[in-house]
N, C-alpha and C positions, 0 to 999 in steps of 0.2 A: 881498768875497763878495757874490754876488747872492742874491735871495730863495730861489731853488731850492736853493742850497747850505745856507742856514739850515735849510730844511725837512729836507734830507738829514741834516744834523748832528743836529738834534733827534730825528729818527727813529732814527738809528744809536745815539745815546746811550741813548735810551729803551729800545731793544731789546737793549742789551748786557748788561743785568742785570734780572732780574724784580723786584728790590727798589727800583728807581728809580720814583718817583712822578711827577716833574715835571722837565722840562728847559726852560730858557729861554736864548736867546742874545741878548745885548744888544750892539748895535754901531751906531755912527753914529746914535745917538738913537732907535733902533727896537728893540722887543722882539719877538722871534719865539719862540713857546713852544708846548709840547705837554704835555698831562696824560695819564697812563696811562689807557687806556680803563676805564670802570667805577668810577673813583675820583672823589671830590669833593675839590676844593681846600680847604685850610684857610684860605686867604686870598682875598679878593676881588681883582679885577683891579687896583683902585686900591691896595690894600694891597701887592700884589706889586710894583707900580711904585714905591711908596714904599720898600719894603724894598730894591729894586734900587738906587735912588738912594743909599741909605745904604751899600750894599755898594761902590758905585763910589767914594764918598768914602773908605771904609776902605782900598780898594786904593791910592788916591792917597797916603795916609799911609804905607802899607807900603813904597812905592817910595822914600820918603825915606831909608831906612836900607839900601837895596840895595847901595850902594857899600861898605858895611862887612860886611854879612852875606850878600849875594847877592840875586838877584831872587826874589821870592815865586813859588812854583810853584802852590800852591793854599791855600785856607783851608777849615777844617772847623769847624762849630759843631754841637753837640748840643743840641737843644731837647727838651722833654718828649715831643713827639709825632713828631719827625723829626730826621734829620741834614740839614744843608745844606752843600753843597760849592760853593765858588766857585773858578773857574779863569779866569785872564786869557786873552784872545785875543791874537793877534799885534798888534793895534792897541790902542785904548783900551777895547775891549769886554770883556765878561765872559760866562762860561757859568755859569749857576746850575742846580744839581741838588738836588732833595730826594729822600731815600730813607726807607725804613722803618727803624726803630731796630735791627732784627736784620740789617741789611745789612753785608756785608764792605766797608766804605767805602774801605779802602786799595786793594783789588782793583778797585773801581769807579773810583777816581781814576786808577789806572794805565791802565785802558781808555779813560777820557775823554781823558786827555792824548794817547794814541795817536791817537784819532779827531780831536782838535783839530789835532794836528800834520799829519795827512793833508790837512787843508783849509787849512793856513797857507801 
C-alpha cells in the first residue's frame, strides 16, 4: 500500500461510524493515523507508538495458536474511557481503532474488515 491508500483507509474507517475517535494504520514500520476532528487524544504520539509496539507483540503471540484455533480476525479491549479494536492487515501490519464506549463495536469491526479487505 502506498501513502495515499493509508490516508484513504484512515478516512474511510473514521467516516464509517460517528463513534470512532481514532484510526491508525501501522505497516512497514510506519504509522499513518487520523483523529476525529474536534477531539483530543487520550495518548501522546509517543504513548500511541508504545501502545502500538505492544499490540504488535500481542499479535505475534496470537498467531502461535492459529494452527489449532484459526487465525485471529480482530482483538477488542475495553478500557475505562474507550474501546480499542485491533485488526491485522494482509502483511505484518495492524489497524488500530479507538471508539467511544457507547459504540456498537461489532458493527464497527464488520465495517472495518470490509474496508481492509477492499485494500488488501
